[in-house]
Structure formats: structure tokens, C-alpha cells
TIGU-679810 format. One line per 2 residues: their letters; for each residue x, y negated, z negated of N, C-alpha, C. Coordinates in steps of 0.2 Angstrom, whole numbers, plus 2048, in hexadecimal, padded with zeros to 3 digits. Example, Ala and Ser with C-alpha at 12.3 -4.5 7.8 and 13.67 -1.06 7.14 Angstrom:
% residues 2
as) 842/81C/7D9/83E/816/7D9/842/810/7D9; 840/80B/7DD/844/805/7DC/840/800/7D9
This chain:
% residues 385
mi) 782/83B/77D/787/837/781/787/82F/77F; 781/82D/77E/780/826/77C/784/824/776
rv) 784/828/771/788/826/76B/78F/826/76D; 792/82A/771/799/82A/773/79A/824/777
ih) 796/822/77B/797/81C/77F/797/816/77B; 792/816/776/792/810/771/798/810/76D
re) 79A/816/76B/7A1/816/767/7A6/813/76B; 7A7/815/771/7AD/813/775/7AC/80B/777
lr) 7A6/809/778/7A5/802/779/7A7/7FE/773; 7A5/800/76D/7A7/7FD/767/7AE/7FC/766
hl) 7B2/802/768/7B9/802/768/7BC/7FC/76C; 7B9/7FC/772/7BC/7F7/777/7BA/7F0/775
lw) 7B5/7EF/771/7B3/7E8/76F/7B8/7E6/769; 7B9/7EB/765/7BD/7EA/75F/7C5/7E9/761
np) 7C7/7EC/766/7CE/7EC/768/7CE/7EB/770; 7CC/7E4/772/7CB/7E3/779/7D2/7E2/77D
ry) 7D8/7E2/77A/7DE/7E0/77D/7E0/7E4/783; 7DF/7EB/782/7E1/7F0/787/7DC/7EE/78E
pv) 7D6/7EF/78D/7D2/7ED/794/7D3/7E6/796; 7D4/7E1/792/7D5/7DB/795/7DC/7DA/798
il) 7E1/7DD/795/7E8/7DC/798/7E8/7E0/79E; 7E5/7E6/79F/7E5/7EA/7A5/7E1/7E7/7AA
tl) 7DC/7E4/7A8/7D8/7E0/7AE/7DB/7DA/7B0; 7DF/7D7/7AC/7E3/7D1/7AE/7E9/7D3/7B2
gi) 7EB/7D9/7B1/7F1/7DC/7B5/7EE/7DE/7BC; 7E8/7E0/7BD/7E5/7E2/7C3/7E4/7DB/7C7
vf) 7E1/7D6/7C4/7E0/7D0/7C7/7E6/7CD/7C9; 7EC/7CD/7C5/7F2/7CA/7C7/7F5/7CE/7CD
tf) 7F4/7D5/7CD/7F7/7D8/7D3/7F3/7D6/7D9; 7EC/7D6/7D9/7E8/7D3/7DF/7EB/7CD/7E1
vf) 7EB/7C8/7DD/7ED/7C1/7DF/7F4/7C1/7E1; 7F9/7C5/7DE/800/7C5/7E0/800/7C7/7E8
fa) 7FD/7CD/7E9/7FE/7D0/7F0/7FA/7CB/7F5; 7F4/7C8/7F3/7F1/7C4/7F7/7F5/7BE/7F9
tv) 7F9/7BB/7F4/7FD/7B5/7F5/803/7B7/7F9; 807/7BC/7F7/80D/7BE/7FA/80D/7C0/801
td) 807/7C3/803/806/7C5/80A/801/7C1/80D; 801/7BB/80B/7FC/7B6/80E/7FC/7B5/816
ng) 803/7B5/818/804/7B4/81F/803/7BB/823; 802/7C0/820/801/7C7/824/808/7CA/824
qp) 80D/7C7/826/814/7CA/827/819/7C5/824; 81F/7C7/822/824/7C3/820/826/7BE/825
qq) 827/7B7/823/828/7B2/828/82F/7AF/827; 832/7AC/82C/838/7A9/82C/83E/7AD/828
lp) 83F/7B3/82B/844/7B7/828/84B/7B5/82B; 850/7B4/826/856/7B1/829/85A/7B6/82D
ig) 85C/7B3/832/861/7B7/837/867/7B3/839; 86C/7B6/83C/872/7B2/83E/873/7B3/845
vv) 877/7AF/848/879/7B0/84F/880/7AF/850; 884/7B4/853/88B/7B3/855/88B/7B1/85C
dn) 88C/7AB/85E/88C/7A8/865/894/7A7/867; 896/7AD/86A/89D/7AD/86D/89D/7AA/874
da) 897/7A8/877/897/7A6/87E/897/79E/87E; 893/79B/879/892/794/879/890/791/87F
sy) 88B/794/883/889/792/889/882/78F/889; 87F/78D/88E/878/78B/88F/873/790/88D
vs) 875/796/890/870/79C/88E/870/79E/887; 876/79E/884/877/7A0/87D/873/79B/878
rr) 874/795/87A/871/78F/876/869/790/877; 867/791/87D/860/792/87E/85D/798/87A
lc) 861/79D/87A/85E/7A3/876/85E/7A2/86F; 863/79E/86C/863/79C/865/85D/798/864
he) 85B/793/868/855/78F/867/84F/793/867; 84E/798/86C/848/79C/86C/847/7A0/866
ls) 84D/7A3/863/84D/7A7/85D/84A/7A2/857; 84C/79C/857/84A/798/852/843/796/852
at) 840/796/858/839/794/85A/834/799/857; 836/79F/856/831/7A4/854/830/7A3/84C
sa) 82A/7A6/84A/828/7A5/843/82A/7AA/83F; 82C/7B0/841/82E/7B6/83D/835/7B5/83B
ir) 839/7B2/83F/840/7B2/83D/843/7AB/83E; 848/7A9/83B/84C/7A2/83C/853/7A3/83C
va) 856/7A0/840/85E/7A0/840/860/79C/83A; 863/7A0/835/866/79D/82F/86C/79A/830
av) 870/79D/835/877/79A/836/87A/79D/83D; 87E/79A/840/882/79C/846/889/79D/844
yn) 88B/7A3/844/892/7A5/842/897/7A5/848; 89D/7A4/846/8A3/7A4/84B/8A5/7AB/84D
nh) 8A4/7B0/849/8A6/7B7/84B/8A2/7BC/848; 8A3/7C2/84A/89F/7C8/847/8A1/7C9/840
se) 8A7/7C8/83D/8A8/7C9/836/8A5/7C5/832; 8A4/7BE/834/8A0/7B9/82F/899/7BC/82F
ar) 896/7BD/834/88F/7C0/834/88E/7C6/830; 893/7CB/831/892/7D1/82D/893/7D0/826
la) 897/7CB/823/898/7CA/81C/892/7C6/81A; 88F/7C2/81E/889/7BE/81C/883/7C3/81B
mq) 882/7C8/81F/87D/7CD/81F/87E/7D2/819; 885/7D3/817/886/7D7/811/885/7D3/80B
rg) 885/7CD/80B/884/7C9/805/87C/7C8/804; 878/7CA/809/871/7C9/809/86E/7C2/80B
ei) 873/7BE/80E/871/7B8/811/86C/7B8/817; 86E/7BD/81B/86A/7BE/821/868/7C6/822
fa) 862/7C7/825/860/7CE/826/863/7D1/82D; 865/7CD/831/867/7D0/838/86B/7CA/83B
ff) 86F/7CC/840/872/7C7/844/872/7C9/84C; 872/7C4/850/872/7C5/857/879/7C3/85A
ei) 87D/7C7/85D/884/7C6/860/883/7C5/867; 885/7BF/86A/886/7BE/871/88D/7BE/873
pk) 88F/7C2/877/896/7C3/879/899/7BD/87D; 89F/7BC/87D/8A2/7B7/881/8A2/7B9/889
gt) 8A0/7B4/88D/89F/7B5/894/898/7B8/896; 893/7B7/892/88D/7B9/893/88A/7B6/899
yn) 88B/7AF/899/888/7AB/89F/88B/7AC/8A5; 892/7AD/8A5/895/7AF/8AC/893/7B5/8AE
ei) 892/7BA/8AA/890/7C1/8AC/889/7C1/8AF; 885/7BC/8AD/87E/7BC/8AF/87E/7B8/8B6
lq) 883/7B3/8B7/883/7B0/8BE/886/7B5/8C3; 88A/7BA/8C1/88D/7BF/8C5/889/7C5/8C6
fh) 883/7C5/8C3/87E/7CA/8C4/881/7D0/8C0; 885/7CF/8BB/887/7D5/8B7/882/7D6/8B1
sp) 883/7DB/8AD/87E/7DC/8A7/882/7DB/8A1; 882/7D5/89E/885/7D4/897/882/7D8/892
hm) 886/7DA/88D/884/7DE/887/883/7DA/881; 87D/7D9/87E/87C/7D5/878/87A/7DA/873
av) 87C/7D9/86C/87C/7DE/867/877/7DA/861; 873/7DF/85E/86F/7DD/859/871/7E1/853
yt) 873/7DE/84D/874/7E2/847/86F/7E0/842; 86C/7E5/83E/867/7E4/839/869/7E8/833
ns) 867/7E5/82D/868/7E8/827/862/7EC/825; 863/7F3/827/85D/7F7/825/85C/7F9/81E
ay) 861/7F7/81A/860/7F8/813/859/7F5/810; 858/7EF/813/851/7EC/812/84D/7EE/818
ml) 849/7F3/817/845/7F7/81C/840/7F2/820; 83C/7EE/81C/837/7EA/81F/83B/7E4/823
ag) 83F/7E0/81F/842/7DB/822/847/7DD/828; 84A/7E2/827/84F/7E4/82D/84B/7E6/833
tl) 845/7EA/832/841/7EC/837/83E/7E6/83B; 83B/7E2/837/838/7DC/83B/83D/7D8/83E
sy) 843/7D7/83B/848/7D3/83E/84A/7D6/845; 84B/7DD/845/84E/7E0/84B/848/7E0/850
kq) 842/7E0/84E/83C/7E0/853/83C/7D9/856; 83D/7D4/853/83D/7CD/856/843/7CC/85A
la) 849/7CE/858/84F/7CD/85C/84F/7D1/862; 84D/7D7/862/84C/7DC/867/847/7D9/86D
tm) 842/7D6/86A/83D/7D3/86F/840/7CD/872; 843/7C9/86E/846/7C3/871/84B/7C5/876
gm) 84F/7CA/875/854/7CC/879/851/7CE/880; 84C/7D2/880/848/7D4/886/845/7CE/889
la) 842/7CA/886/840/7C4/889/845/7C0/88D; 84B/7BF/889/851/7BB/88C/853/7BF/892
tg) 853/7C5/892/855/7C9/898/850/7C8/89E; 84A/7C8/89C/845/7C7/8A1/845/7C0/8A4
av) 847/7BB/8A0/847/7B4/8A2/84D/7B3/8A7; 853/7B6/8A6/859/7B6/8AA/857/7B9/8B1
qr) 854/7BF/8B0/852/7C3/8B7/84D/7BE/8BB; 849/7BB/8B7/844/7B7/8BB/848/7B1/8BF
ev) 84C/7AE/8BB/850/7A8/8BE/854/7AB/8C4; 857/7B1/8C4/85B/7B3/8C9/857/7B5/8CF
lr) 851/7B8/8CE/84C/7BA/8D3/849/7B4/8D7; 848/7AF/8D3/845/7A8/8D6/84A/7A5/8DB
kk) 851/7A6/8D9/856/7A3/8DD/856/7A7/8E4; 854/7AD/8E3/855/7B2/8E9/84F/7B1/8EE
gy) 84A/7AD/8EB/844/7AB/8F0/83E/7AF/8EE; 83E/7B3/8E9/838/7B7/8E8/832/7B3/8E4
ne) 82C/7B4/8E6/826/7B0/8E2/825/7B3/8DB; 821/7B0/8D7/81F/7B2/8D0/81D/7B9/8D0
aq) 818/7BB/8D4/815/7C2/8D4/81A/7C7/8D5; 81E/7C6/8DA/824/7CB/8DC/829/7CB/8D6
im) 82A/7C6/8D3/82F/7C6/8CD/82C/7CA/8C8; 826/7C8/8C6/823/7CC/8C0/822/7D3/8C1
gm) 821/7D5/8C8/821/7DC/8CA/827/7E0/8C9; 82D/7DC/8CA/834/7DF/8C9/836/7DF/8C2
iq) 834/7D9/8BE/836/7D9/8B7/832/7DE/8B3; 82C/7DE/8B4/827/7E2/8B0/823/7E6/8B4
pv) 825/7EB/8B7/821/7EF/8BC/81B/7F2/8B9; 81B/7F4/8B2/816/7F7/8AF/814/7F3/8A9
ef) 80E/7F1/8A8/80B/7ED/8A2/808/7F1/89D; 80A/7F0/897/807/7F4/891/802/7EF/88D
dt) 7FC/7F2/88C/7F7/7EF/888/7F7/7F2/881; 7FA/7EF/87C/7FA/7F2/875/7F3/7F0/872
rm) 7F0/7F5/86F/7EA/7F4/86B/7EB/7F7/864; 7EC/7F3/85F/7ED/7F5/858/7E7/7F6/854
ig) 7E4/7FC/854/7DD/7FD/851/7DE/7FC/84A; 7D9/7F9/847/7D8/7F8/840/7DC/7F2/83D
np) 7E2/7F1/840/7E6/7EB/83D/7EA/7E8/843; 7E6/7E4/847/7E9/7E1/84D/7EE/7DC/84C
ws) 7EE/7D9/846/7F2/7D4/844/7F9/7D6/841; 7FA/7DD/840/800/7E0/83D/800/7DC/836
sy) 7FB/7DB/833/7FB/7D8/82C/7FD/7DD/826; 802/7DB/823/804/7DF/81D/7FF/7DE/817
kl) 7FB/7D8/817/7F6/7D7/812/7F1/7DC/813; 7EE/7DD/819/7E9/7E2/81A/7EB/7E9/818
yl) 7F2/7EB/81B/7F4/7F1/81A/7F6/7F3/812; 7F8/7EE/80F/7FA/7EF/808/7F4/7EF/803
mt) 7F0/7EA/803/7EB/7E9/7FE/7E5/7EE/7FF; 7E3/7F0/804/7DD/7F4/805/7DF/7FB/802
tl) 7E5/7FD/801/7E7/803/7FE/7EA/802/7F7; 7EE/7FD/7F6/7F2/7FD/7F0/7EE/7FA/7EB
ip) 7E9/7F5/7EC/7E5/7F3/7E6/7E1/7F8/7E3; 7DD/7FC/7E8/7D9/802/7E5/7DE/807/7E1
av) 7E4/808/7E4/7E8/80D/7E1/7EA/80A/7DA; 7EC/804/7D9/7ED/801/7D3/7E8/802/7CE
ia) 7E2/800/7D0/7DC/801/7CB/7DB/808/7C9; 7DB/80D/7CE/7DB/814/7CC/7E0/816/7C7
fv) 7E6/813/7C8/7EC/815/7C4/7EA/812/7BD; 7E8/80C/7BC/7E6/809/7B6/7E0/80D/7B2
al) 7DB/80F/7B6/7D6/813/7B4/7D8/81A/7B1; 7DD/81D/7B5/7DF/823/7B2/7E3/823/7AC
mh) 7E7/81E/7AB/7EC/81D/7A6/7E7/81B/7A0; 7E2/816/7A1/7DE/814/79B/7DA/81A/798
ta) 7D7/81E/79D/7D3/824/79B/7D7/829/797; 7DD/82A/799/7E2/82F/796/7E4/82C/78F
ya) 7E5/825/78F/7E7/822/788/7E1/823/783; 7DB/822/786/7D5/822/781/7D5/828/77E
ia) 7D6/82E/782/7D5/834/77F/7DB/836/77A; 7E1/834/77D/7E7/835/778/7E7/831/772
re) 7E4/82B/772/7E3/827/76C/7DF/82B/767; 7DA/82F/769/7D6/832/764/7DA/837/760
rq) 7DF/83B/764/7E3/83F/760/7E8/83C/75C; 7EB/836/75F/7F0/833/75B/7ED/830/754
kr) 7E7/82E/754/7E4/82B/74E/7E0/830/74A; 7E0/836/74D/7DD/83C/749/7D5/83B/749
tv) 7D2/838/74E/7CB/837/74E/7C7/83B/753; 7CA/841/755/7C7/845/75A/7C1/848/757
rt) 7C1/84A/751/7BB/84D/74D/7B5/848/74D; 7B7/842/74B/7B1/83D/74B/7AE/83C/752
wl) 7B3/83B/757/7B1/83A/75E/7AC/840/760; 7AE/846/75F/7AA/84C/761/7A4/84D/75E
rk) 7A4/84A/757/79D/84B/754/798/846/757; 79A/840/759/796/83C/75D/792/83F/763
ar) 796/844/766/793/848/76B/790/84F/769; 790/84F/762/78D/856/760/791/85C/761
gn) 797/85B/762/79C/860/763/79D/862/76A; 799/85F/76F/79A/860/776/7A0/85C/779
tf) 7A5/860/77A/7AB/85C/77D/7AA/859/784; 7A6/85D/788/7A4/85A/78E/7A1/853/78E
ta) 79C/853/789/798/84D/788/79D/847/785; 7A1/849/781/7A6/845/77E/7AA/842/783
ll) 7AD/846/787/7B2/843/78D/7AE/83F/792; 7A8/841/794/7A4/83D/798/7A2/836/795
gk) 7A0/836/78F/79E/830/78C/7A4/82B/78B; 7AA/82E/78A/7B0/82A/789/7B2/827/790
ml) 7B1/82B/795/7B3/828/79C/7AE/823/79F; 7A8/823/79E/7A3/81F/7A1/7A4/818/7A1
py) 7A6/815/79B/7A7/80E/79B/7AD/80C/79F; 7B2/810/79F/7B8/80E/7A4/7B6/80F/7AB
tl) 7B2/814/7AC/7B0/816/7B3/7AC/810/7B6; 7A7/80D/7B2/7A3/807/7B4/7A8/801/7B5
wy) 7AC/800/7B1/7B0/7FA/7B1/7B5/7FA/7B7; 7B9/7FF/7B7/7BE/7FF/7BD/7BB/801/7C4
sl) 7B5/804/7C4/7B1/804/7CA/7AF/7FD/7CC; 7AD/7FA/7C8/7AA/7F3/7C9/7B0/7EF/7CC
lc) 7B6/7EF/7C9/7BC/7EB/7CB/7BE/7ED/7D2; 7BE/7F4/7D3/7BF/7F6/7DA/7BB/7F4/7DF
iv) 7B4/7F4/7DE/7AF/7F2/7E2/7B0/7EA/7E4; 7B1/7E6/7DE/7B2/7DF/7DF/7B8/7DE/7E3
an) 7BD/7E1/7E2/7C3/7E0/7E6/7C2/7E2/7EE; 7BE/7E7/7EF/7BC/7E8/7F6/7B8/7E3/7F9
li) 7B3/7E0/7F5/7AF/7DB/7F7/7B3/7D5/7F9; 7B8/7D3/7F5/7BC/7CD/7F7/7C0/7CF/7FD
mf) 7C3/7D5/7FD/7C7/7D6/803/7C3/7D6/80A; 7BD/7DA/80A/7B9/7DA/810/7B5/7D4/811
gp) 7B4/7D0/80C/7B0/7CA/80C/7B4/7C4/80E; 7B6/7C0/809/7B9/7BA/80A/7C0/7BA/80E
mh) 7C3/7C0/80D/7CA/7C1/810/7CA/7C4/817; 7C4/7C6/819/7C2/7C8/820/7C6/7CE/822
fp) 7C7/7D3/81D/7CA/7D9/81F/7C5/7DD/824; 7C7/7E1/829/7C2/7E4/82D/7BE/7EA/829
me) 7B8/7EA/82A/7B3/7EF/827/7AE/7F1/82C; 7AF/7F6/82F/7AB/7F9/835/7A6/7FE/833
gs) 7A6/800/82D/7A2/806/82A/79D/803/825; 79A/808/821/795/807/81C/798/804/816
wl) 795/7FF/813/797/7FC/80D/795/801/807; 790/805/808/78E/80A/803/793/80F/802
lm) 795/811/808/79A/817/808/7A1/814/804; 7A3/80E/806/7A9/80B/802/7A8/80B/7FB
vl) 7A2/809/7F9/7A0/808/7F1/7A1/80F/7EE; 79E/814/7F2/79E/81B/7EF/7A5/81E/7EF
ns) 7A9/81C/7F4/7B0/81E/7F4/7B4/81B/7EF; 7B3/815/7ED/7B6/811/7E7/7B4/815/7E1
vl) 7AE/816/7E0/7AC/819/7D9/7AF/820/7D8; 7AF/824/7DE/7B1/82B/7DE/7B9/82A/7DC
li) 7BC/825/7DF/7C4/825/7DE/7C5/824/7D6; 7C1/81F/7D3/7C2/81E/7CC/7C0/824/7C8
fa) 7BB/827/7C9/7B9/82D/7C5/7BD/832/7C6; 7C0/834/7CC/7C4/839/7CD/7CB/838/7CA
sq) 7CD/832/7CA/7D4/830/7C6/7D3/831/7BF; 7CD/82F/7BC/7CC/830/7B5/7CB/837/7B3
ca) 7C8/83B/7B7/7C8/843/7B6/7CF/846/7B6; 7D4/843/7BA/7DB/846/7BA/7DE/843/7B3
gc) 7DC/83D/7B1/7DF/83B/7AB/7DD/83F/7A5; 7D6/841/7A5/7D3/845/7A0/7D7/84C/79F
li) 7D8/84F/7A5/7DB/855/7A5/7E2/855/7A3; 7E6/850/7A5/7ED/84F/7A2/7ED/84E/79B
ss) 7E9/84A/798/7E8/848/791/7E6/84E/78D; 7E1/852/790/7DF/858/78C/7E4/85D/78B
cl) 7E8/85E/791/7ED/863/791/7F4/861/78C; 7F5/85B/78B/7FB/859/788/7F9/855/781
pd) 7FA/858/77C/7F7/855/775/7FB/84F/773; 802/84E/775/806/849/773/804/843/778
ap) 803/83D/774/801/837/778/806/834/77C; 80C/833/77A/811/830/77E/813/835/784
ft) 813/83B/783/814/840/789/80E/840/78E; 808/83F/78B/803/83E/790/803/838/794
ms) 805/832/791/806/82C/795/80B/82D/79A; 811/830/798/816/831/79D/814/835/7A3
vc) 811/83B/7A2/80F/83F/7A7/80A/83C/7AC; 805/838/7A9/800/834/7AD/804/82F/7B1
si) 809/82C/7AE/80D/827/7B2/810/82A/7B8; 813/830/7B7/817/833/7BC/812/835/7C2
ya) 80C/838/7C0/807/83A/7C4/804/834/7C8; 803/82F/7C5/800/829/7C9/806/826/7CD
am) 80C/826/7CB/811/823/7CF/812/827/7D6; 812/82D/7D5/813/832/7DB/80D/831/7E0
sf) 807/82E/7DE/801/82E/7E2/803/828/7E7; 807/823/7E5/808/81E/7EA/80C/820/7F0
sl) 810/826/7EF/814/829/7F5/810/82E/7F8; 80C/832/7F5/809/838/7F8/802/836/7FA
cg) 800/830/7FA/7F9/82E/7FD/7FA/82D/804; 7FF/82C/807/800/82B/80E/801/824/811
fs) 800/81F/80D/800/818/811/807/816/811; 80C/818/80D/813/816/80E/817/81B/812
fp) 815/821/812/819/826/817/813/82B/819; 813/82D/81F/80E/832/822/80E/838/81E
vd) 809/83B/81B/809/841/818/80A/847/81D; 808/846/823/809/84B/828/811/84C/829
sm) 815/847/828/81C/848/829/820/84B/823; 81C/84C/81D/81F/84E/817/820/856/818
pr) 824/859/813/824/860/813/81D/863/811; 81C/869/813/816/86C/812/814/86C/80A
vf) 818/86D/806/817/86D/7FF/814/866/7FC; 817/861/7FF/814/85A/7FD/80E/859/801
qa) 80D/85B/807/806/85B/80A/801/85E/806; 802/864/803/7FD/867/7FE/7FC/863/7F8
ls) 802/860/7F5/801/85D/7EF/7FD/856/7F0; 7FD/853/7F6/7FA/84D/7F7/7F2/84E/7F6
wl) 7F0/854/7F6/7E8/855/7F5/7E7/854/7ED; 7EC/854/7E9/7EB/854/7E2/7EA/84C/7E0
yp) 7EA/848/7E4/7EA/841/7E3/7E4/83D/7E6; 7E0/83B/7E1/7D9/838/7E4/7DA/832/7E9
ir) 7E0/82E/7E8/7E1/828/7EC/7E2/82A/7F3; 7E5/830/7F4/7E6/833/7FB/7DF/834/7FF
hy) 7DA/837/7FB/7D4/838/7FF/7D0/831/7FF; 7D1/82C/7FB/7CE/826/7FB/7D1/822/802
yl) 7D7/823/803/7DB/820/808/7D8/822/80F; 7D7/829/80F/7D5/82C/815/7CD/82A/817
nf) 7C9/82A/811/7C3/827/812/7C2/820/814; 7C7/81C/811/7C7/815/813/7C8/814/81A
td) 7CD/818/81D/7CF/817/824/7C9/819/828; 7C5/81F/826/7BF/821/82A/7BA/81C/82A
ia) 7B8/819/824/7B3/815/823/7B4/80E/826; 7B9/80A/823/7BA/803/824/7BE/802/82B
if) 7C2/806/82D/7C6/805/833/7C2/808/839; 7C0/80E/839/7BD/811/83F/7B5/811/83F
gn) 7B2/80F/839/7AB/80E/839/7A7/815/839; 7AB/81A/836/7A7/821/836/7A3/821/830
gl) 79E/826/830/79A/827/82B/79C/82D/827; 797/830/823/799/835/81E/79B/83C/822
eh) 798/83C/828/79A/842/82C/7A1/843/82D; 7A5/83E/82D/7AC/83E/82F/7B0/83E/828
cw) 7AE/83C/823/7B2/83B/81D/7AF/840/817; 7AB/845/819/7A7/849/813/7AD/84D/810
lh) 7B2/84F/813/7B7/854/810/7BA/851/80B; 7BD/84A/80C/7C0/847/806/7BC/844/801
tc) 7B6/843/803/7B1/841/7FE/7AF/847/7F9; 7AE/84D/7FC/7AD/853/7F8/7B3/854/7F4
tl) 7B9/853/7F6/7BF/854/7F2/7C0/84F/7EC; 7BE/849/7ED/7BD/844/7E8/7B8/847/7E3
la) 7B3/849/7E5/7AE/84C/7E0/7B1/852/7DD; 7B5/856/7E0/7B8/85C/7DD/7BC/85B/7D7
fs) 7BF/855/7D7/7C3/853/7D1/7BF/853/7CB; 7B8/852/7CB/7B4/852/7C5/7B4/859/7C2
la) 7B6/85E/7C5/7B7/865/7C2/7BC/865/7BD; 7C1/860/7BD/7C6/85F/7B8/7C2/85D/7B1
lp) 7BC/85A/7B1/7B9/858/7AB/7B7/85E/7A7; 7B3/863/7A9/7B1/869/7A5/7B8/86D/7A3
ls) 7BD/86D/7A7/7C3/870/7A5/7C6/86D/7A0; 7C6/866/7A0/7C9/862/79A/7C5/863/794
aa) 7BF/864/795/7BA/865/78F/7BC/86B/78C; 7BD/871/790/7BE/877/78D/7C5/877/78A
il) 7CA/874/78C/7D0/874/789/7D0/870/783; 7CD/86A/783/7CC/866/77D/7C8/86A/777
gk) 7C3/86D/779/7BE/871/775/7C2/877/772; 7C6/87A/776/7CA/880/773/7CF/87D/76E
qe) 7D2/877/76F/7D7/875/76B/7D4/872/764; 7CE/870/764/7CB/86D/75E/7C6/872/75B
ss) 7C5/878/75E/7C0/87D/75B/7C1/87E/754; 7C7/87E/751/7C8/880/74A/7C6/87B/746
tl) 7C5/875/748/7C3/86F/743/7BC/86C/745; 7B9/86E/74A/7B3/86B/74C/7AD/86F/748
kp) 7A8/86B/746/7A2/86D/742/79D/869/745; 799/86B/74A/794/868/74D/78E/867/748
ta) 78C/861/749/786/85F/744/780/85E/748; 77A/85E/744/774/85D/748/773/856/748
a) 76E/854/74D/76C/84D/74E/769/84A/747
């Protein structure tokens, strides 16, 4: 195995462009998401207001909307059609329509109807805009009710009991800031590193076939295909595991992401993720002798992992066939282990199932060795030391 590792390291030193470019890509991805999501959530999303009332209440509501950090009033429109066209052009993500006579209806103790329109084609921006506008609408309703009740002679305690008879205490476990930085980076960065490790390992094996050097490679392992595969994988395993561990160190250290559990378990989780991804790449590359086809299948497999791992869409809400397929992706088990370890502070007794599943991916290695050995059996001539 030492001779195989030495041979692979020599290839990397002679042609360092691939590991260097891939490492720079990982670093760029980390810096990109750390910078883009620096505020935790998108800020100053442009919205519009259609003020058909032009009263003190409507102007005050516009002022309060502008005072929030999440949204900003980009324009006040004369009518509904102008606001709708602006939203269709992508100038605003939502608009708030205040009907004519709102202030008079409030004075007469009627219930004016105000409308919120959002562009849900932009899922994140539309949802956040709607959330802010709906919250401001409820606060405005409460403020009006409070003023009316004050004029009727009720004290503050009685007023709050009428406006909000039940108080809700929201506790957002694991991410109390609703930060997209924490949500995205803790899963997306390891997923990108695992994706690169899978592709690089598959390419390294496909390259041997493309250059017709499989026989020389296997001779270094004395004809043992398992040793040849393991020796070729280990340099990439060490490097990408190191990158994953360093990324976690930065996120849970200087960036102050929550870490309630054992660091040792997180390191083990990271190493198993990389090794399991490499084993999947080995199996794909061994089954498909054509190098371009191998890379295409690896790309499809890796791309689907971002959807089937569960951090963008709950796996439990998927059809059963996709729930079963999610077990074939190492990042899914890494994500569940990360939740148990970092968020809830659980130990191995809670995450043993997915840890064992990550270990089970190593069974793909002897299977890949058997397939590769069968394919090359007609040309192999094992030599003595």
C-alpha cells in the first residue's frame, strides 16, 4: 500500500493543478457564503406601498415599515396596477395596499381591510417580505385597538388583556437568531467538500483507465485491487478530511456557531463523510469504464444529494421511494449526526445508527475491488516483491 500511496502523491506533485483548483474552489465557497449571509438574513428587501387613504394612520404605517431592518419602502404607488407592474418587473418583492377610507372606518369602529401582495416566485424574499408585512399589519391593528380602548378609559393592563389575551413564548432551538448563515454553512460546506472528494476520487480511478496505466497501478499493489484502491484513496481522504475539520473549526470557533456536543464525534463524523463519499465514487468509477460517463454519473449522484439530504426539504415529507433513496447519500447521515451532536448535544448513543450507516459505505470498497479485479483479470500478472 505504501508504494501505491507514494505513486499517487508523486502524481499529485507532478500535476498539482487539480487539487489546488479544487481546494481554492472550496475556500471560495466558504468565503462566499460567509460573506453573503453575514447578516444572518437578507436585509432591506424592497417593497412598495399603495396608499389610497393618504391619512395620518397610513403615513405612520409607511414610516414604521421603513424603520424595520428586513424591508424598506422602495416606492409609494398611486394605484394597484402600478405596484403590480413594479413587482412583475422585479423592482419590489411585495407591496402593502391601504384602501381609501381606512382612517374613517377606524374612527367609526369598523374593520378596514388591508391587503398584502407578495411575489412567491422568489421563495425566500417573498416569504420574508410577507412575514414582515403581516407582522407590521398585526402590530398596526393592535396599536389602533389600544388607542380606542384608552379613549374608553381602560388601563394598560386591561388593554393588553383584551388585545393579546394569550402570550406566546417562541423558543427556536439550535438557531434562535433565524440565521441563514448557520443554517446553510453547517451543511452546505461539508456537502461541497464531500462532493469534491467523490469527484476527485472517481476521476483519479478513471484517469488510470484513460491513460491505460491500470496495470502499472495494480502492480504497485502486487495485484491486490483492494490495496490499490485504498492506497489511491488515502491521500485524498486525509486532505479533504482536514479541509472539512478546519471548516468546522472556523464555524464553531471564530464564527461562534453553536456546538453543544463532543468535538471528537464531529471530527469522526467529518472523516466518515469524506471516506463514505469516496467509497461511493470508487464504486461508480469501477462500474463504468468510460471516464466522461463516470464523471457525469458522479455529478448527478452528488447533485441529488443536496435535495435528498433533508436540509432544503424534509425527507419525511417526500414520497417513500425518495425516503428510501436518501439512505444512499452520506451527507444525509452526516446532517442527522450533526443535528444530534452540535444542536442537541447528544452522544454516540443517539447517533450510532447513522454513524454505522456511514461505516457501511466502506463495503463499497471491496465490491469495487472485486469489479475492478474481474475487469482487469485478463491482463494482470502479479509480481513478487
